[in-house]
N, C-alpha and C positions, 0 to 999 in steps of 0.2 A: 844219362839219367832218364828214367821212364816217367814222362810227364803224366800219363794216364795211369796213376797209381790206384788200382782197384782193391787194394788190401783193406778189408773191413777194419774200422776203428772201434775201440772199446767204447760202449755207452756209459754215461755217468750213472751211478747207482741211484742218486736222488737229484731232483730239480728244485732249485731255490724258490721258495714261496715269498712273493713280494707283499709288503704290508700296505695294501690298498683296499679301500672300501668303495663300492659303487654308490656314491651319495645320491645319484639320480636314477637309481634302479627302479624298474616298474613296480616291484613289490614294496619299495619304500616311498615312492613318490606320492605326495598328498594330492587329493582331488583339486582340480583347477578352480572349482567354485565350491567354497565351504558353505555349509548351511548356516544361516544367521542364528546366533544365540540371542534369545530374547533378553531385553533389558527392562527391569522393573524399577525405575527410579523412585526413591522415597521422597515424599514431600518435604521440602526444606523450609525453614523459617529464619528470617533475618533481614538485614538491610538490603543485600543484593537481590534476595527473592522479592522483596517489596518493590524494589526498583524495576525488576523484570515485569512484575504485574502492571506497574504504571506504564512502561513502554508498550507492553502488549495491548493495554486498554487504548492507548493513544493511536498506535499503528492500525489496529483493527477498526477503531472508530473512524479514522481517516479513510480507510479503504472502503468500508461498507457504507458510510454516510456521505462520502465525497460527491457521488453523482446526484444526490438529492439536495445539495445546497443550491439555492437560487441566487442569481446576480442580475440585477436589472441593467440591461444594455440598451434599453429603448425598444420601440415597437418593431424595429427592423432587424433585430439580432436575437439569437437564442438567449434564454434567461437561465441556462444551466451554468453554474460557476466553473465547473471543470468539464470540458467537452472536447473530444477529438472527433471533429466532423470530417470524416473521410470523403463523404459525398460532396460536401462544399469545400473540401481541401482547406480547412481551417483548424487551428488549435486554440481553444479558449481557456484561459486560466484567470478567473476573476476579471480584473480590468485589462489584462493583457490578451491581445489577439495576434497570433502568429500565422502569417501567410506562407505558402510553399517556398517562395523565394527567400524567406527569412529563416530557413531551416538552420542557419548557422547559430541561431539562438539555442536551438535544441542541442546542437553539437557542443556549444559552450557549456550547457548544463551537464552533458555527459562528461566533459573534461573536468568540470568541478566535482562530479561524483567520483571520478577516478582519483583525483588529487585528494579529495576528502577521505577516501578509503585508505590511501597511502598514509595520510596524516594520522588518522585514528589508529591504524595498525602500528605505525612507528611509535606513537605515544603510549597507547594502552593495549597493545596486542590485538587480538581478534575480538575486540569489543563489538564490532558490527555483527560478527557471527553469533556471539553470545546473547545479544539483546535485541537487535533490530532486523536481522535477516528473516525474510518471510518463512524459510524453512523452520527456523527456531520458534518464531511466533506461532505458526500453525501447529507445530508439534506440542508446544505448551498448551494451546487451546484443546487439542485432542486429548492430552493427558488430564486436563481438568475434567473432561467428560468421563474418561476411563476411571479416574479416582472416585468420581461421584457415584458411579454405578457399581464398580467392583471393589472399591476400598483402596487402602494404601498398599504399600509394597508387599507386605507379608500376605495380606488377603488375596492380592492379585496372583502372587506366586502359587499360593495354595489352590486357587481356582483353576489356574492354568494346568497344574499337575493333576487335578482331580478328574474323575470320569465325567462323561457327557450326560449329566442328569438335567432335570428341568431347571434347577436354579442356575446352572451354568449356561444352558441354552438361552434362557430368556435374557440373562445379563449380556451375553455376547450379541444376541440379535438386537437388543436395545442400543448397545454401544455402537455397533456398526451402522445401525440405521441413523443415529444422530450424526455420526461421522459423514455419512452420505448426504444428509441434509446440509451440514456445514459445507461440503463440497459443492452442492448445488447453489447455495447462497454465495459462495466464493466465485463460481463461474458466472452467476447472475449479476453480481456486483461489477464484474469486469466488463460485461457487454453494455452496461448502463453508461459507461464512460464514452461510448461511441454513438449514442443517440439520446434523444430526450428521454430521461429515465421514466417518468410517469407514463408516457405514451408507449414506450417499448414494453414496459411491464404489462400493460393492458393487452397489447398485441401478443405478447409471449404467453400469457395465461389463456387467451382465447384461441390460440393457434394460428394467428395471422402474422406472426413475425417472420422475418426472412429465414430460410433454412440455415444460413450460416450462423445465426444466433443460437439455434438449438445445437448445432454441431460444436460451437465454441463452448457452450455450457457443459455439454457432455464430456468434452476433452478435459476441461478444467476440473470438473467434478472427479473424473478418474485420477488425474494427476494429484489433486489435493488429497484424495482418499488414500492413494497408494503411498505418496511421499510422506504425508503427515501421520498416517495411521499404521502403515505396514512397514515401510522401509526406515523411516526416522533417521537414526544416526548413520545409516549406510549411505544416505544421500550426501552427507557432509564428508564422509571418509572416502568414498569411491567415486562419486559423481562430480563433486565441486572441485574446481582447480585451485581455489584460494588457499587451502591448507598447504599446498606445495609451493605456492608463491610467497607465503608469509615469511619464509626463512630469509628471503632477500630484503624484506622490509624491517626486520627486527635487528637491533644492535644491543650492545651491552647496557644501554641506558633505557631500553624499552621496558615498560611495565608489563609483566606477565604473572599469571597465577603460579605461585611457587610454594613448594613444601620446604620449609626451612629446617632441613635435617640437622643443621648445626646446633639447633636447640631441641629437636625432637628425638634424635638418636642418642643412645640405643633405646629402641622402643620396647615396651614391656606391658603385658596385660596385668601383671601383679607387681605394681610398682612399690607398694609398701613393703612386701616381702623382700624384693630385690634391694631396696634401700636399706632395710634392716640388716641384710647380709653384707652390706658395704659395697654392693655393685653399683656401677655408674648407670644412672637411669635418665633418659630424656623425657620430654613432655608428652610424646606420643604414647597413648595407651593402646594402640593397635585395635581401636574399636571398629574401624572400617566405616565410620559414619560418612567420610568423604567419598568412599566408593559407592555407598548405598544411594546417595543423592545424585550421582553423576549421570546425566542423560546420555553420555557417550560410552558409559561402561568402562572407564579407565580408572587407574589408580594414580592420582596426582603425585604420590610419593615416589613414583618411578621417574620423576623428572618431567621436563617439558616434552610434550608429545604432539605429533601432527594432529591427532584426533581431538585435542583439547580445544574447545570453542570459547574459553575464557568467560564462561557464564558466572563463575565465582560462587556457585552453589556449595561447592566443597568448603569455601571459606566460611559461609554461614553455618554449615554443619559442624565444622571444627571449632569455630568460636563458641558455639553452644556447649560443646563438650568442655572446652577450657573454662567457661563460666561456671559449669557445675563442679569442676575440680578446683576452682579458686585460683586459676593461673591466668597469666596474661594472654589476651587474644593475639592472633597473628602467627600461630604455628603454620597455618596456611594463609598466605596473604599475597596481595599485589606487591611485587618486588622487582628490582632490576638485577640483571646478572652481575653487574659490577658490585652492588651492595651484597649480594649473596656470596660472591667469591671472597669479599673482604671478611664477612662474618665467619665464613667457613675457615678462613685462614686463622682467625682467632681461636676457633673451637678445636682446631687440629694443630696448633702451634706451628703455623706456617706450612700446613699440609705435610707435616712430617710424622704426626702421630694420629692414632684413632680419635674420633670425635669424643670430646669430653665437655659435657654441658657446663661443668663448673668453671670452665675457662671464660665463659661469656656471662656468668652470673656473679652477683655479689653475695658474700656470705649472709648478709642480713636480708637478702631477697631482692628481686628485680635484676635488671640487666646492667652490665658494666657500662659506663658512659661512652666508651669507644665503639660499642655496638651500633651499627647503622640501622636506621629505620626509614620508612618511606617519607620522602619530602617532595611536596608538590613542585618545588622549584626545578626538579630534574626534568619536568616536562618541557620547560622553556630553554631548550638547547638549540644550537644552530640548525640542525636538520629539521626540527619541528618548526622553527621560525621560517625557514626557507619554504617548506610546504605551505605554511599558513600564508606567507606573502604571495606565493604563486596562486593559491586558491582565491585569495582576496582580489588579486589583480584581474583574474578571469571574471569574478563576480562583479567588480566595479566596471570592467569593460562591457559586460552585458547590460548593466544598469544604464550606463552612458549611452549605449547603442539604442536601448529602448526609449530613453528620454529624447534622443536626437533624431530618431528615424522619421522619415517623411510619411505622411498619411495620404498624400496625393502623388501618384507616380505616372509617368508617361513612357510608353514603349512603342517603337516604330519599326516596322519591317518593310523595306523597299521591295517592290516587285522585281523578280529576277527574270521573268519571262512573260511578256517582253520587257526589256529594260526601259524602253521609251516607245511612244507612239507619235508618228508624224501626222498632224492634222492636215485637212485640205487647204487651210489658209497658210500653211507653212509653220505654224506654231508646234512646239514640242510638249508632249504630256507625259508625266511620270505618275505611276500609281504607288500608293503607300497604304499599308494596313496599320491603323492606329488603335492602340489599346490604352485607355485611360483607367487607371486603378483608383477607385474611390475606397480607401481603406478605413472609412468611418461608417458607423451604423446610422447614417442619415443621408437623405437624398441631397444632391448638390447640383447647382447650376453653375458650370464652369465656363470660362472663356477660352476657346481654342484658337490659336493664332499662328501665323507664319511670320518668321523674323528673317530678314535678309532676302536675297534672291530678287533683285529689283525687277519690276514688270511682271511679277507672277501673280496668279490667283488660284483659288481653290474651289472645287466642286465636290459634292458627295456622290458616291456611286448610286445611292438611292434617290438622289434629287439632282437632276441635271442643271437646275438653275444656279447661276454663279453665287458663290458665298463670299467673294472678296478675299481679304487676307485675315479675317477674323469673324467668328460666329460663336453663338452660345450652344452648349451641349448639356442636356439634362442627364445626369448620371445617377443610377439607382444606388441605394445604400449598400455598402459592403460587397461590391461587385466590380467586374471588369467590363467596361463599356467598349465594345469593338465596333469600328466603322472603317469603311474604305474611302480614302480621299485621293482625288486627282489634283495634281499641281500642274498648271499650264503656264508656259512662258511664250509671249508673242514672238513672232519671227524676227522683228526688228530689234528685240531686246535680249536675244539669246546670248548667254555668256560664251566666250571663246573656247572654253573647255569645261570639263566637269566641275560643278560648283557646289560648295557646301552651303547649307542653310540650316535653320533651326525651327523645329516645331515647339510651341510653348503652350502650356495650359495654366490658367490662373483661377484661383477662387478668392475673389475680393473680400468676402466676409471675414476670412481669417488671415488673408495675406499669403496663403500657401501657393506655391507654384512649382512647376516641374518643366524641364527642357530636355529635348533630344535633338542632337545634331546628326544630320544625314546628308546625302548628296543628291544632286539633280544630274541625270545623265543626258547627254546629247549625242547625235550621230558622230561616228569617227571622222567623217569628211570635214567636219567643222573644226576639228582640233588642229 
């Protein structure tokens, strides 16, 4: 048999064509960064909109007015109620003063903030995002300015699509100028938390403030203007991680803004004609009012979405439409997935048939008694109680820590080099750096003493005269008093080995005291 068979083989007349499409072909691939489509939210009216106005007023009031609130702490401490004194390494909040070594209080507050966010999200969805998040608050403020100058939704859309004439130019210039002013005020309010506000304001205006103040205001002005005026919903959708985390926080009993299609479908814009023809019609008239007021530009009727910030403005818009039509409110409402699924089962005969609104309504009007509606008791479930208990425990722990913390502290650092000094008379001397923390805004005369270590005496590095085993120390208010102390033990009373003893500081007026135990070193030959 000839292995190398070179006889030409016949070629097939046709080649089979495979059914495959290049889904990621260059000609089909969308751009990596899509241009932002502008959103022109319509002004909403209703309970949730009024609640958002209230939250916005409170949060902005706290932020802008906080640095200007005065709090009398006496003549030796700043009188600004809220102050982060980086130079003095202090944090003041009304009657509370936090020192650097007490930063665990700040850590506790951060833990409480995290648990609070988990608690709120588990109970009522992204209520933080919809009402109190700084991005939401400042976007609302910027929209107030935009509506006041350019008008409501239709007027703004018409202006945006129109040519650049004088009317458009002056409105845009005015709007953006006010936005920049808001940005400057936002940055200015921030720096006032780090210094005495009236003094810093005067220095800032006259050009005598530190350069970092001007840099900080410039950065915050830019970020406020860009985030609140230009990017808006894109910050929530693309920059904030919380929309992606919220999925782990929600469960079937969490309250979220929900379109109840079990009563809204089939939707129709001509319900009277549809009803006259015998067609099944839901409550939704497809007016798109919920879409027009949404600051995120989504349609809540598409279901729960990552972009939804639970601001509930769509609820206000839909309730207004239902009132005009003489129907029950709540077509869009806060609801739980568990209640939604139950009602959907009623409307679809156990999810076996299309939605039929008559299955959830009584012939004489109103809903059937088995239809589930929102009940506040759903909030008080084990998961929410657990978060509440943890949050409360951390809060109580912080309060107890604040109530029991010492306002007089003592810190001692023993000299490492040399560890001891042999005097000419045979006595041994050790050196110690003493720090007395007077954590009150008043001067105090404390008693500093040595406890234990028989036969010992103290002298100050600044005063060679013997001080004995106790002497008075004047400590300035709200400061750390630092001094160098030498402890000497006579030759005939030296301990046989390294000996522990205690430094003690007392303030007789209030009975406060503090102690620090350290060691007295001796030569190795004596051990």
